N, CA, C and O of each residue as an XYZ file, in Angstrom:
716
protein
N       0.854     -1.186      0.000
C       0.000      0.000      0.000
C       0.893      1.240      0.000
O       1.813      1.349      0.810
N       0.618      2.162     -0.904
C       1.385      3.395     -1.031
C       0.877      4.421     -0.023
O      -0.168      5.035     -0.237
N       1.613      4.611      1.080
C       1.183      5.512      2.144
C       1.552      6.969      1.876
O       0.916      7.873      2.418
N       2.555      7.206      1.059
C       2.980      8.586      0.793
C       1.876      9.399      0.120
O       1.700     10.580      0.417
N       1.132      8.760     -0.789
C       0.026      9.457     -1.449
C      -1.049      9.830     -0.439
O      -1.612     10.922     -0.502
N      -1.334      8.927      0.493
C      -2.329      9.185      1.531
C      -1.874     10.306      2.452
O      -2.666     11.178      2.807
N      -0.607     10.288      2.840
C      -0.063     11.345      3.694
C      -0.140     12.703      2.995
O      -0.534     13.700      3.599
N       0.238     12.730      1.723
C       0.197     13.981      0.953
C      -1.230     14.488      0.834
O      -1.488     15.678      1.012
N      -2.153     13.590      0.534
C      -3.555     13.981      0.434
C      -4.039     14.573      1.748
O      -4.665     15.633      1.755
N      -3.759     13.904      2.858
C      -4.225     14.368      4.172
C      -3.652     15.745      4.490
O      -4.373     16.622      4.967
N      -2.387     15.935      4.234
C      -1.760     17.244      4.503
C      -2.374     18.334      3.622
O      -2.664     19.430      4.101
N      -2.567     18.039      2.356
C      -3.158     19.031      1.445
C      -4.604     19.355      1.835
O      -5.019     20.513      1.794
N      -5.355     18.337      2.207
C      -6.752     18.561      2.605
C      -6.821     19.417      3.865
O      -7.623     20.348      3.936
N      -5.991     19.112      4.857
C      -5.980     19.915      6.089
C      -5.548     21.347      5.794
O      -6.120     22.291      6.338
N      -4.543     21.515      4.934
C      -4.092     22.875      4.586
C      -5.184     23.655      3.868
O      -5.363     24.846      4.126
N      -5.911     23.005      2.978
C      -7.018     23.659      2.274
C      -8.111     24.069      3.257
O      -8.614     25.191      3.196
N      -8.478     23.161      4.163
C      -9.475     23.483      5.184
C      -8.995     24.644      6.049
O      -9.767     25.550      6.363
N      -7.726     24.616      6.432
C      -7.159     25.691      7.261
C      -7.310     27.041      6.555
O      -7.733     28.020      7.168
N      -6.967     27.089      5.282
C      -7.060     28.344      4.516
C      -8.505     28.820      4.405
O      -8.781     30.013      4.538
N      -9.422     27.892      4.162
C     -10.829     28.272      4.031
C     -11.395     28.772      5.352
O     -12.162     29.736      5.374
N     -11.028     28.133      6.438
C     -11.513     28.560      7.753
C     -10.910     29.906      8.119
O     -11.600     30.783      8.640
N      -9.619     30.067      7.846
C      -8.938     31.328      8.159
C      -9.567     32.493      7.392
O      -9.665     33.604      7.914
N      -9.988     32.238      6.161
C     -10.584     33.293      5.332
C     -11.885     33.816      5.938
O     -12.226     34.982      5.736
N     -12.606     32.993      6.664
C     -13.883     33.401      7.267
C     -13.791     33.681      8.765
O     -14.762     34.126      9.377
N     -12.637     33.424      9.345
C     -12.481     33.481     10.795
C     -12.710     34.884     11.366
O     -13.426     35.041     12.355
N     -12.113     35.889     10.755
C     -12.240     37.255     11.288
C     -13.695     37.699     11.342
O     -14.116     38.329     12.312
N     -14.456     37.378     10.318
C     -15.868     37.763     10.310
C     -16.664     36.935     11.314
O     -17.574     37.449     11.965
N     -16.322     35.657     11.437
C     -17.067     34.762     12.333
C     -16.909     35.145     13.798
O     -17.824     34.928     14.592
N     -15.775     35.706     14.166
C     -15.545     36.016     15.584
C     -16.115     37.365     16.014
O     -16.041     37.720     17.190
N     -16.683     38.117     15.076
C     -17.263     39.425     15.403
C     -18.611     39.249     16.108
O     -19.426     38.430     15.680
N     -18.856     40.012     17.189
C     -20.144     39.896     17.890
C     -21.358     40.181     16.997
O     -22.442     39.647     17.236
N     -21.179     41.013     15.980
C     -22.289     41.300     15.066
C     -22.173     40.508     13.757
O     -22.825     40.837     12.766
N     -21.337     39.461     13.762
C     -21.091     38.673     12.561
C     -22.124     37.590     12.322
O     -23.043     37.393     13.118
N     -21.953     36.891     11.207
C     -22.920     35.879     10.781
C     -23.018     34.717     11.761
O     -24.101     34.162     11.945
N     -21.916     34.338     12.390
C     -21.950     33.187     13.288
C     -22.818     33.470     14.511
O     -23.638     32.637     14.894
N     -22.646     34.619     15.113
C     -23.449     34.955     16.298
C     -24.925     35.089     15.944
O     -25.795     34.718     16.732
N     -25.205     35.622     14.751
C     -26.608     35.758     14.334
C     -27.233     34.406     14.019
O     -28.395     34.168     14.349
N     -26.474     33.522     13.386
C     -27.050     32.250     12.934
C     -26.943     31.135     13.964
O     -27.780     30.232     13.985
N     -25.914     31.185     14.828
C     -25.718     30.110     15.798
C     -25.010     30.657     17.034
O     -23.793     30.521     17.163
N     -25.765     31.275     17.943
C     -25.159     31.886     19.132
C     -24.358     30.914     20.003
O     -23.360     31.310     20.605
N     -24.783     29.648     20.079
C     -24.043     28.664     20.882
C     -22.652     28.415     20.290
O     -21.663     28.340     21.019
N     -22.592     28.289     18.969
C     -21.305     28.077     18.309
C     -20.421     29.308     18.477
O     -19.211     29.184     18.667
N     -21.024     30.500     18.408
C     -20.267     31.730     18.604
C     -19.684     31.782     20.019
O     -18.529     32.163     20.208
N     -20.492     31.398     21.005
C     -20.032     31.388     22.399
C     -18.868     30.411     22.576
O     -17.886     30.723     23.251
N     -18.983     29.223     21.964
C     -17.919     28.224     22.045
C     -16.656     28.739     21.364
O     -15.555     28.558     21.885
N     -16.803     29.379     20.205
C     -15.655     29.939     19.509
C     -14.982     31.006     20.362
O     -13.755     31.038     20.458
N     -15.764     31.873     20.977
C     -15.220     32.927     21.835
C     -14.445     32.337     23.007
O     -13.379     32.837     23.365
N     -14.981     31.270     23.607
C     -14.287     30.594     24.710
C     -12.974     29.979     24.231
O     -11.952     30.072     24.911
N     -13.013     29.350     23.053
C     -11.797     28.739     22.502
C     -10.734     29.791     22.224
O      -9.554     29.565     22.492
N     -11.139     30.933     21.691
C     -10.193     32.014     21.397
C      -9.581     32.530     22.700
O      -8.374     32.760     22.773
N     -10.410     32.709     23.721
C      -9.930     33.238     25.008
C      -8.951     32.287     25.685
O      -8.009     32.736     26.340
N      -9.159     30.976     25.537
C      -8.297     30.013     26.225
C      -7.081     29.581     25.398
O      -6.188     28.917     25.925
N      -7.034     29.943     24.124
C      -5.929     29.522     23.253
C      -4.755     30.485     23.358
O      -4.908     31.643     23.746
N      -3.582     29.977     23.004
C      -2.390     30.828     22.975
C      -2.474     31.842     21.847
O      -2.035     32.984     21.986
N      -3.048     31.406     20.719
C      -3.216     32.311     19.581
C      -4.345     31.818     18.687
O      -4.807     30.685     18.826
N      -4.783     32.665     17.780
C      -5.918     32.317     16.911
C      -5.578     31.213     15.925
O      -6.460     30.463     15.507
N      -4.314     31.104     15.551
C      -3.901     30.040     14.619
C      -4.203     28.665     15.222
O      -4.583     27.740     14.505
N      -4.031     28.534     16.553
C      -4.329     27.262     17.219
C      -5.819     26.927     17.116
O      -6.187     25.771     16.912
N      -6.665     27.936     17.257
C      -8.114     27.733     17.159
C      -8.483     27.327     15.732
O      -9.280     26.411     15.527
N      -7.904     28.009     14.760
C      -8.175     27.692     13.358
C      -7.719     26.263     13.055
O      -8.424     25.516     12.376
N      -6.546     25.885     13.555
C      -6.051     24.517     13.357
C      -6.991     23.495     13.975
O      -7.275     22.460     13.371
N      -7.473     23.784     15.173
C      -8.398     22.877     15.863
C      -9.664     22.676     15.040
O     -10.145     21.553     14.894
N     -10.201     23.769     14.504
C     -11.413     23.688     13.680
C     -11.134     22.898     12.401
O     -11.946     22.068     11.991
N      -9.991     23.157     11.776
C      -9.635     22.450     10.541
C      -9.497     20.951     10.793
O      -9.994     20.144     10.008
N      -8.833     20.575     11.873
C      -8.700     19.151     12.200
C     -10.063     18.540     12.501
O     -10.340     17.415     12.084
N     -10.901     19.251     13.206
C     -12.242     18.770     13.537
C     -13.009     18.434     12.256
O     -13.582     17.350     12.145
N     -13.022     19.358     11.288
C     -13.755     19.118     10.050
C     -13.074     18.075      9.176
O     -13.752     17.298      8.503
N     -11.754     18.044      9.175
C     -11.038     17.009      8.430
C     -11.446     15.631      8.950
O     -11.728     14.725      8.166
N     -11.475     15.477     10.268
C     -11.869     14.195     10.862
C     -13.316     13.848     10.520
O     -13.633     12.688     10.255
N     -14.187     14.845     10.526
C     -15.587     14.590     10.158
C     -15.691     14.113      8.712
O     -16.394     13.141      8.434
N     -15.000     14.783      7.785
C     -15.057     14.383      6.384
C     -14.493     12.974      6.191
O     -15.037     12.185      5.418
N     -13.417     12.665      6.887
C     -12.860     11.305      6.795
C     -13.858     10.272      7.311
O     -14.065      9.230      6.688
N     -14.467     10.567      8.442
C     -15.445      9.640      9.013
C     -16.645      9.472      8.086
O     -17.120      8.357      7.874
N     -17.129     10.572      7.539
C     -18.276     10.490      6.625
C     -17.923      9.716      5.354
O     -18.741      8.945      4.853
N     -16.728      9.912      4.839
C     -16.290      9.163      3.654
C     -16.231      7.666      3.974
O     -16.685      6.834      3.190
N     -15.667      7.344      5.129
C     -15.597      5.957      5.576
C     -17.005      5.363      5.658
O     -17.238      4.232      5.230
N     -17.930      6.132      6.208
C     -19.309      5.664      6.351
C     -19.984      5.520      4.993
O     -20.745      4.575      4.785
N     -19.721      6.441      4.061
C     -20.255      6.329      2.700
C     -19.791      5.030      2.042
O     -20.594      4.265      1.508
N     -18.495      4.802      2.092
C     -17.893      3.647      1.426
C     -18.404      2.333      2.007
O     -18.573      1.352      1.283
N     -18.650      2.318      3.310
C     -19.074      1.086      3.981
C     -20.581      0.957      4.133
O     -21.062      0.048      4.809
N     -21.337      1.872      3.500
C     -22.788      1.744      3.459
C     -23.519      2.114      4.736
O     -24.663      1.703      4.926
N     -22.888      2.879      5.615
C     -23.562      3.293      6.852
C     -24.539      4.442      6.623
O     -25.504      4.584      7.373
N     -24.308      5.258      5.607
C     -25.184      6.386      5.320
C     -26.245      5.959      4.318
O     -25.970      5.157      3.426
N     -27.458      6.491      4.459
C     -28.536      6.116      3.530
C     -28.283      6.718      2.148
O     -28.580      6.091      1.132
N     -27.745      7.914      2.113
C     -27.304      8.569      0.877
C     -25.867      8.995      1.098
O     -25.500      9.400      2.201
N     -25.069      8.908      0.080
C     -23.660      9.262      0.234
C     -23.537     10.754      0.530
O     -24.069     11.592     -0.198
N     -22.833     11.066      1.602
C     -22.739     12.442      2.084
C     -21.607     13.201      1.416
O     -21.778     14.361      1.041
N     -20.456     12.567      1.263
C     -19.314     13.253      0.649
C     -18.896     12.601     -0.667
O     -17.958     13.056     -1.321
N     -19.585     11.551     -1.044
C     -19.256     10.829     -2.275
C     -20.402     10.965     -3.270
O     -21.556     11.170     -2.894
N     -20.055     10.846     -4.543
C     -21.113     10.874     -5.557
C     -21.651      9.466     -5.748
O     -21.079      8.495     -5.255
N     -22.752      9.371     -6.466
C     -23.330      8.048     -6.705
C     -22.855      7.439     -8.015
O     -23.299      6.354     -8.390
N     -21.951      8.130     -8.719
C     -21.407      7.571     -9.957
C     -19.986      8.080    -10.167
O     -19.566      9.081     -9.585
N     -19.260      7.358    -11.019
C     -17.885      7.756    -11.320
C     -17.820      9.000    -12.196
O     -16.795      9.681    -12.225
N     -18.904      9.305    -12.911
C     -18.906     10.439    -13.825
C     -19.143     11.772    -13.118
O     -18.935     12.829    -13.713
N     -19.570     11.737    -11.870
C     -19.947     12.959    -11.166
C     -19.114     13.143     -9.909
O     -18.687     12.169     -9.289
N     -18.885     14.390     -9.539
C     -18.205     14.678     -8.274
C     -19.170     15.326     -7.279
O     -18.766     15.753     -6.197
N     -20.439     15.393     -7.653
C     -21.447     16.012     -6.792
C     -21.914     14.981     -5.764
O     -22.336     13.887     -6.141
N     -21.846     15.314     -4.458
C     -22.297     14.363     -3.437
C     -23.741     13.920     -3.669
O     -24.591     14.707     -4.086
N     -23.994     12.657     -3.393
C     -25.307     12.075     -3.642
C     -26.423     12.813     -2.893
O     -27.515     12.973     -3.437
N     -26.173     13.267     -1.649
C     -27.246     13.955     -0.911
C     -27.656     15.252     -1.604
O     -28.819     15.650     -1.538
N     -26.709     15.910     -2.267
C     -27.037     17.139     -2.998
C     -27.855     16.813     -4.243
O     -28.845     17.486     -4.529
N     -27.450     15.793     -4.977
C     -28.195     15.367     -6.165
C     -29.623     14.973     -5.795
O     -30.575     15.363     -6.471
N     -29.766     14.203     -4.725
C     -31.095     13.761     -4.294
C     -31.960     14.935     -3.840
O     -33.142     15.002     -4.178
N     -31.380     15.853     -3.080
C     -32.148     17.015     -2.599
C     -32.640     17.859     -3.768
O     -33.765     18.358     -3.746
N     -31.804     18.018     -4.782
C     -32.198     18.822     -5.947
C     -33.301     18.136     -6.752
O     -34.029     18.784     -7.505
N     -33.416     16.816     -6.582
C     -34.510     16.107     -7.264
C     -35.712     15.894     -6.328
O     -36.682     15.232     -6.697
N     -35.637     16.463     -5.115
C     -36.780     16.429     -4.209
C     -36.773     15.335     -3.165
O     -37.730     15.216     -2.400
N     -35.709     14.519     -3.107
C     -35.660     13.452     -2.108
C     -34.866     13.902     -0.882
O     -33.767     14.442     -1.009
N     -35.432     13.675      0.306
C     -34.766     13.948      1.577
C     -35.017     12.765      2.498
O     -36.107     12.191      2.491
N     -34.036     12.404      3.273
C     -34.233     11.386      4.298
C     -34.915     12.081      5.471
O     -34.306     12.911      6.145
N     -36.179     11.740      5.714
C     -36.981     12.402      6.747
C     -36.414     12.222      8.148
O     -36.652     13.049      9.028
N     -35.678     11.161      8.354
C     -35.081     10.922      9.671
C     -33.912     11.877      9.937
O     -33.580     12.145     11.092
N     -33.303     12.379      8.892
C     -32.099     13.206      9.021
C     -32.380     14.686      8.790
O     -31.896     15.537      9.535
N     -33.154     14.988      7.766
C     -33.380     16.385      7.360
C     -34.720     16.869      7.915
O     -35.771     16.305      7.610
N     -34.666     17.915      8.728
C     -35.881     18.461      9.336
C     -36.745     19.176      8.295
O     -36.278     19.518      7.209
N     -37.993     19.392      8.643
C     -38.917     20.114      7.749
C     -38.404     21.533      7.484
O     -38.534     22.051      6.374
N     -37.827     22.148      8.500
C     -37.293     23.509      8.361
C     -36.161     23.551      7.327
O     -36.112     24.452      6.489
N     -35.258     22.574      7.391
C     -34.141     22.505      6.433
C     -34.672     22.180      5.036
O     -34.222     22.766      4.050
N     -35.621     21.257      4.947
C     -36.218     20.925      3.641
C     -36.816     22.167      3.002
O     -36.598     22.427      1.818
N     -37.570     22.937      3.784
C     -38.205     24.155      3.254
C     -37.154     25.145      2.773
O     -37.309     25.760      1.718
N     -36.087     25.297      3.546
C     -35.023     26.231      3.160
C     -34.337     25.768      1.864
O     -34.071     26.573      0.972
N     -34.060     24.469      1.777
C     -33.432     23.915      0.565
C     -34.345     24.119     -0.643
O     -33.889     24.541     -1.706
N     -35.630     23.819     -0.480
C     -36.574     23.996     -1.590
C     -36.671     25.460     -2.009
O     -36.795     25.757     -3.198
N     -36.616     26.370     -1.051
C     -36.646     27.803     -1.379
C     -35.418     28.225     -2.171
O     -35.513     29.058     -3.072
N     -34.269     27.654     -1.839
C     -33.044     27.961     -2.593
C     -33.141     27.374     -3.997
O     -32.801     28.041     -4.974
N     -33.605     26.126     -4.100
C     -33.733     25.472     -5.411
C     -34.702     26.241     -6.310
O     -34.436     26.443     -7.495
N     -35.820     26.664     -5.738
C     -36.850     27.367     -6.516
C     -36.590     28.870     -6.637
O     -37.438     29.620     -7.120
N     -35.418     29.293     -6.195
C     -34.981     30.693     -6.277
C     -35.908     31.661     -5.545
O     -35.984     32.839     -5.892
N     -36.610     31.156     -4.532
C     -37.395     32.024     -3.658
C     -36.434     32.731     -2.709
O     -36.602     33.905     -2.379
N     -35.425     31.979     -2.282
C     -34.339     32.530     -1.470
C     -33.092     32.549     -2.346
O     -32.572     31.496     -2.714
N     -32.617     33.738     -2.678
C     -31.470     33.868     -3.572
C     -30.169     33.843     -2.787
O     -30.037     34.493     -1.749
N     -29.216     33.085     -3.298
C     -27.883     33.028     -2.702
C     -26.861     33.133     -3.820
O     -27.173     32.898     -4.988
N     -25.641     33.485     -3.452
C     -24.599     33.627     -4.471
C     -24.091     32.279     -4.961
O     -23.572     32.186     -6.073
N     -24.231     31.222     -4.145
C     -23.796     29.893     -4.540
C     -24.804     28.863     -4.021
O     -24.589     28.258     -2.971
N     -25.900     28.666     -4.756
C     -26.981     27.793     -4.273
C     -26.536     26.378     -3.918
O     -26.922     25.863     -2.869
N     -25.736     25.740     -4.764
C     -25.306     24.367     -4.480
C     -24.508     24.290     -3.182
O     -24.715     23.381     -2.379
N     -23.602     25.238     -2.977
C     -22.794     25.238     -1.753
C     -23.672     25.463     -0.524
O     -23.464     24.828      0.510
N     -24.638     26.350     -0.628
C     -25.518     26.630      0.511
C     -26.417     25.438      0.831
O     -26.642     25.118      1.998
N     -26.924     24.788     -0.204
C     -27.749     23.589      0.005
C     -26.903     22.481      0.625
O     -27.322     21.836      1.586
N     -25.721     22.267      0.077
C     -24.842     21.212      0.599
C     -24.464     21.483      2.056
O     -24.428     20.557      2.866
N     -24.185     22.733      2.392
C     -23.845     23.090      3.770
C     -24.979     22.704      4.718
O     -24.742     22.123      5.777
N     -26.214     23.030      4.329
C     -27.374     22.691      5.160
C     -27.515     21.178      5.334
O     -27.768     20.695      6.438
N     -27.352     20.441      4.245
C     -27.492     18.990      4.285
C     -26.348     18.339      5.065
O     -26.564     17.393      5.822
N     -25.145     18.848      4.877
C     -23.980     18.314      5.577
C     -24.130     18.501      7.084
O     -23.863     17.577      7.853
N     -24.550     19.668      7.505
C     -24.739     19.932      8.933
C     -25.861     19.055      9.487
O     -25.748     18.534     10.596
N     -26.943     18.889      8.723
C     -28.034     18.012      9.169
C     -27.523     16.582      9.348
O     -27.863     15.912     10.323
N     -26.726     16.135      8.425
C     -26.163     14.780      8.494
C     -25.239     14.639      9.705
O     -25.323     13.656     10.441
N     -24.359     15.618      9.909
C     -23.449     15.575     11.060
C     -24.222     15.599     12.377
O     -23.889     14.871     13.312
N     -25.249     16.434     12.446
C     -26.066     16.497     13.664
C     -26.764     15.159     13.921
O     -26.839     14.699     15.060
N     -27.268     14.547     12.863
C     -27.925     13.248     12.991
C     -26.958     12.200     13.562
O     -27.281     11.501     14.522
N     -25.774     12.105     12.957
C     -24.819     11.095     13.409
C     -24.262     11.425     14.781
O     -23.924     10.522     15.546
N     -24.164     12.688     15.096
C     -23.676     13.066     16.420
C     -24.648     12.611     17.507
O     -24.224     12.215     18.592
N     -25.956     12.665     17.219
C     -26.948     12.177     18.185
C     -26.868     10.659     18.323
O     -26.971     10.123     19.427
N     -26.687      9.976     17.206
C     -26.619      8.518     17.218
C     -25.330      8.024     17.871
O     -25.319      7.079     18.659
N     -24.248      8.707     17.504
C     -22.929      8.272     17.940
C     -22.023      9.491     17.837
O     -21.672      9.902     16.731
N     -21.642     10.073     18.960
C     -20.828     11.299     18.885
C     -19.661     11.128     17.913
O     -18.998     10.091     17.894
N     -19.426     12.152     17.119
C     -18.445     12.088     16.025
C     -17.064     11.686     16.526
O     -16.289     11.083     15.783
N     -16.747     12.014     17.781
C     -15.455     11.598     18.320
C     -15.353     10.078     18.302
O     -14.280      9.533     18.040
N     -16.465      9.385     18.580
C     -16.455      7.922     18.541
C     -16.263      7.416     17.123
O     -15.540      6.445     16.902
N     -16.911      8.072     16.153
C     -16.750      7.682     14.755
C     -15.290      7.840     14.351
O     -14.698      6.948     13.744
N     -14.717      9.000     14.700
C     -13.323      9.260     14.328
C     -12.381      8.290     15.023
O     -11.411      7.829     14.421
N     -12.660      7.973     16.296
C     -11.826      7.019     17.020
C     -11.815      5.689     16.284
O     -10.751      5.116     16.047
N     -13.010      5.188     15.916
C     -13.091      3.899     15.235
C     -12.456      3.960     13.847
O     -11.830      2.995     13.409
N     -12.611      5.073     13.163
C     -11.986      5.240     11.855
C     -10.469      5.208     11.994
O      -9.788      4.498     11.254
N      -9.944      5.978     12.941
C      -8.491      6.034     13.133
C      -7.962      4.661     13.541
O      -6.914      4.228     13.062
N      -8.691      3.974     14.432
C      -8.296      2.634     14.851
C      -8.250      1.690     13.648
O      -7.304      0.917     13.493
N      -9.286      1.759     12.790
C      -9.330      0.902     11.595
C      -8.187      1.223     10.651
O      -7.556      0.317     10.106
N      -7.914      2.512     10.452
C      -6.822      2.910      9.561
C      -5.474      2.460     10.121
O      -4.602      2.027      9.367
N      -5.299      2.560     11.434
C      -4.042      2.109     12.043
C      -3.836      0.619     11.797
O      -2.723      0.179     11.507
N      -4.919     -0.157     11.913
C      -4.802     -1.600     11.663
C      -4.416     -1.866     10.211
O      -3.590     -2.736      9.934
N      -5.021     -1.111      9.279
C      -4.696     -1.277      7.859
C      -3.241     -0.909      7.613
O      -2.535     -1.637      6.916
N      -2.773      0.215      8.176
C      -1.402      0.657      7.969
C      -0.406     -0.336      8.578
O       0.649     -0.598      8.000
N      -0.749     -0.885      9.747
C       0.127     -1.863     10.387
C       0.266     -3.113      9.520
O       1.361     -3.642      9.332
N      -0.887     -3.574      8.993
C      -0.849     -4.752      8.106
C      -0.041     -4.458      6.848
O       0.736     -5.296      6.390
N      -0.231     -3.247      6.286
C       0.481     -2.882      5.062
C       1.988     -2.842      5.314
O       2.769     -3.314      4.488
N       2.396     -2.281      6.451
C       3.822     -2.184      6.730
C       4.413     -3.554      7.047
O       5.592     -3.789      6.785
N       3.608     -4.469      7.611
C       4.077     -5.825      7.871
C       4.304     -6.594      6.575
O       5.170     -7.467      6.511
N       3.523     -6.268      5.538
C       3.647     -6.965      4.253
C       4.865     -6.500      3.465
O       5.320     -7.203      2.563
N       5.396     -5.332      3.790
C       6.536     -4.806      3.017
C       7.836     -5.450      3.420
O       8.886     -5.121      2.868
């Protein structure tokens, strides 16, 4: 098993997440910013993390690692059939659009995962009742958060990541034993 490609991918993905989070960080930490308006609990947690950290780069890194681990766990779950619709994977080799986005745009939602409020918001974006600068990204964000919230209730994401990391360690150990 070629581990260097996996290491490079992981580093590049974390760096990309870090840059994207950093680009929105200054606005998110403002008391009158979008985060406090849309999710006061998350804003409060972010403020606490900033106050207790040595510097803001540490907070940004923590957030980037958190989301990197979530994406890895969701990909693992997609591949192994744990998700009803693929969350970060497409349903065909010809497309790179996640299956949950494709399904939502065609009107299908998993009622156990997506609330009526989120469905209504997604439908409003699709039907251009609610205009956004990037409809697909906004719809995917809503669906991704709904999916993460669902799995967090079933099994806190830290447990998913623990099991994923444990499984990957076993695979890497076996691969290195074969060399």
